[in-house]
C-alpha positions in Angstrom: -4.2 4.5 0.0 -7.5 4.5 -1.8 -8.5 0.9 -1.5 -12.1 0.1 -0.6 -11.5 -3.4 0.6 -9.6 -2.4 3.7 -11.0 -1.3 7.1 -9.0 0.4 9.9 -10.7 -0.8 13.1 -10.3 0.9 16.5 -11.8 -0.5 19.6 -12.4 1.7 22.6 -14.3 1.9 25.9 -15.5 4.9 28.0 -12.4 4.9 30.2 -10.3 5.9 27.2 -12.7 8.1 25.2 -10.7 11.1 26.1 -7.9 10.0 23.8 -10.1 9.5 20.7 -9.9 13.1 19.3 -6.1 12.9 19.6 -5.9 9.5 17.9 -8.1 10.4 15.0 -6.7 13.9 14.5 -3.2 12.5 14.2 -4.4 9.8 11.9 -6.0 12.3 9.6 -3.0 14.7 9.9 -0.3 12.1 9.0 -2.4 10.0 6.6 -4.3 12.7 4.7 -4.8 10.6 1.6 -6.1 7.5 3.5 -9.5 6.5 2.1 -9.9 3.2 3.8 -13.0 2.8 5.9 -12.2 3.9 9.5 -14.4 2.3 12.2 -14.7 2.9 15.9 -16.2 -0.1 17.7 -17.5 0.6 21.2 -20.5 -0.2 23.4 -21.6 3.5 23.7 -21.6 5.0 20.2 -24.0 7.7 21.3 -21.5 9.1 23.8 -20.7 12.8 23.0 -17.0 12.0 22.4 -17.9 9.2 19.9 -20.3 11.5 18.1 -17.7 14.2 18.0 -15.0 12.0 16.3 -17.6 10.7 13.9 -18.4 14.2 12.8 -14.9 15.7 12.9 -12.8 12.9 11.5 -15.2 10.9 9.2 -15.3 7.8 11.5 -18.0 5.2 11.3 -19.4 4.1 14.6 -20.0 0.4 15.3 -22.0 -0.6 18.4 -20.7 -3.5 20.4 -23.3 -5.3 22.6 -22.7 -5.0 26.3 -22.2 -8.7 26.7 -19.4 -8.5 24.1 -17.7 -5.4 25.6 -14.6 -7.3 26.9 -11.1 -6.6 25.5 -11.1 -9.7 23.3 -14.8 -10.2 22.8 -15.3 -6.6 21.5 -12.7 -7.2 18.8 -14.4 -10.5 17.8 -17.8 -8.9 17.7 -16.5 -6.1 15.5 -14.7 -8.5 13.1 -17.8 -10.6 12.7 -19.7 -7.5 11.5 -16.9 -6.3 9.2 -15.5 -9.6 7.7 -18.1 -10.0 5.0 -17.4 -6.5 3.5 -13.6 -6.2 3.7 -10.7 -8.3 2.5 -8.2 -6.7 4.9 -8.3 -5.1 8.3 -5.9 -3.1 10.4 -7.0 -3.5 14.1 -5.5 -0.7 16.3 -5.8 0.2 19.9 -6.9 3.7 20.7 -3.5 4.7 22.1 -1.5 3.9 19.0 -0.9 7.5 18.1 0.5 8.0 14.5 3.3 10.4 14.9 4.8 10.5 11.3 3.3 10.0 7.8 2.2 6.5 7.0 4.4 4.9 4.4 2.0 4.5 1.5 4.6 2.8 -0.7 5.3 0.2 1.9 1.6 -0.6 2.1 1.3 -0.9 -1.7 4.1 -3.4 -1.7 2.6 -5.2 1.2 -0.7 -5.6 -0.6 1.2 -7.1 -3.6 2.8 -9.6 -1.1 -0.6 -10.6 0.1 -2.0 -10.9 -3.4 0.9 -13.2 -4.6 1.3 -15.2 -1.4 -2.0 -16.7 -0.3 -0.6 -18.5 2.8 0.5 -15.1 4.4 -2.3 -14.1 6.7 -0.9 -11.2 8.6 1.9 -8.6 8.5 3.2 -7.0 11.7 3.8 -3.3 10.9 5.5 -2.3 14.1 9.0 -3.8 14.7 8.3 -4.2 18.4 9.2 -7.0 18.6 10.8 -7.6 15.2 11.1 -11.1 13.7 14.0 -13.0 15.1 14.9 -15.2 12.1 18.4 -14.6 10.9 17.5 -15.5 7.3 16.8 -12.8 4.8 13.2 -12.7 3.6 12.4 -12.8 -0.1 10.3 -9.7 0.6 12.4 -6.6 1.1 11.7 -5.0 4.5 10.0 -8.1 5.9 10.8 -11.4 7.5 8.8 -14.5 8.4 7.6 -14.9 12.0 8.7 -18.4 13.0 8.6 -20.8 15.9 11.8 -19.2 17.2 10.1 -15.9 17.9 9.0 -15.5 21.5 6.1 -13.3 20.4 4.3 -14.8 17.4 1.1 -12.8 18.0 1.1 -9.3 19.4 -1.6 -6.5 19.6 0.8 -4.1 18.0 -0.4 -2.7 14.6 -0.8 -5.6 12.2 -2.4 -5.8 8.8 -4.5 -8.9 8.5 -6.6 -10.8 6.0 -9.9 -10.1 7.7 -11.3 -13.7 7.5 -8.1 -15.0 9.1 -8.1 -12.3 11.8 -11.7 -13.3 12.6 -10.8 -16.9 12.9 -7.9 -16.1 15.2 -10.0 -14.1 17.6 -12.6 -16.9 17.6 -9.9 -19.2 18.6 -8.4 -17.1 21.4 -11.8 -16.1 22.7 -12.6 -19.8 22.9 -9.5 -20.3 25.0 -10.5 -17.5 27.3 -14.0 -18.9 27.6 -12.6 -22.3 28.6 -10.3 -20.8 31.2 -12.7 -18.2 32.5 -16.3 -19.0 31.5 -18.7 -16.0 31.5 -21.4 -18.1 33.2 -19.2 -18.9 36.2 -16.5 -16.2 36.3 -17.0 -12.7 37.6 -16.3 -9.8 35.2 -13.3 -8.8 37.3 -11.8 -12.3 37.2 -12.3 -12.6 33.5 -10.8 -9.1 33.0 -7.8 -10.2 35.0 -7.3 -13.3 32.8 -7.5 -11.5 29.4 -5.8 -8.2 30.4 -3.6 -8.5 33.4 -2.4 -12.0 32.5 -2.8 -11.0 28.9 -3.8 -14.4 27.7 -3.5 -13.6 24.0 0.2 -12.5 24.3 1.4 -14.7 27.2 2.8 -18.2 26.8 -0.7 -19.7 26.5 -1.7 -17.3 23.7 1.7 -17.7 21.8 1.4 -21.5 21.9 -2.2 -21.3 20.7 -1.4 -18.9 17.9 1.3 -21.2 16.6 -0.9 -24.3 16.8 -3.7 -22.4 15.0 -1.3 -21.1 12.3 -0.1 -24.7 11.6 -3.6 -26.0 11.4 -4.6 -23.2 9.0 -1.4 -23.6 7.0 -0.9 -19.9 7.4 2.2 -17.8 7.6 2.9 -14.4 9.1 5.5 -11.7 8.4 6.9 -8.8 10.3 8.6 -5.6 9.6 12.4 -5.7 10.1 13.7 -3.4 12.8 16.3 -0.9 11.4 18.7 -1.4 14.3 18.4 -3.3 17.6 20.2 -0.5 19.4 18.2 2.4 17.9 15.4 3.3 20.3 13.6 5.3 17.6 13.7 2.5 15.0 10.0 1.9 15.6 9.4 5.0 13.5 11.1 3.5 10.5 8.0 1.4 9.8 4.9 1.5 7.6 2.8 2.8 10.5 5.1 4.9 12.7 3.9 5.3 16.2 5.4 4.7 19.7 3.9 1.8 21.5 1.9 2.7 23.5 0.4 6.0 24.8 -1.5 4.6 27.8 0.3 2.2 30.2 -1.6 0.6 33.1 -4.4 3.2 32.7 -2.1 6.2 32.8 -1.3 8.5 29.8 2.5 8.6 29.2 4.3 11.9 29.6 5.6 11.8 26.0 2.0 11.6 24.8 1.0 14.7 26.7 4.1 16.5 25.3 3.2 15.3 21.8 -0.3 16.6 22.1 1.1 20.0 23.1 3.6 20.1 20.2 0.8 19.2 17.8 -1.5 21.7 19.3 -4.2 19.1 20.0 -6.3 19.1 23.1 -6.4 16.1 25.4 
């Protein structure tokens, strides 16, 4: 967990700043040996909450321009800044609360997979959803994501080659711009398209992701779910969290209870 070519990227916005101390406290608690660069990308890095997590949890703040503060645009803006310096990136949402220790051994094996298999561009760490292919992968614990998977791309925790992640966000942001141009679309309409309709994960985004992958000659793998009937199988994964803590703008009851158990303020 001491690699210097990996960046853990968290994007957030003022509406959700309240969860940042909880997120980073749990990350540091359950990944105490993690030495990757940890970056918080946001449009207001001087906000007191951002300054607090920078100081308390050794987080680097990355300012996102106001014109790039959208859900997808902000990730693209951050990746453009980070891609020249890091070979790998782990983009996370601010409500992916790590609840158990990161599996360092699984990550070490994963980096070996990347090193020896150049076409593999990403590895989905969270088996939600898991790959659907019935064939056993040559990589223990992993399977290829294929055309038969309903969800080829998801926002769940995924380790990427940074240059490929950047190219994918350039592609999906171009699709968003075509369907909801900034120049002629109100912010609320554009927000609806990228978040409520979830253009990156809906049928439009899935088809675009697969076309892009074929054009790139890239492959993607995903962590195998331990059991389809085990609701807690998501914890048997390299980055064990429960997706997700905030649903439709509201903090889930289990997250509030978790914070209390961990004696962390919200």
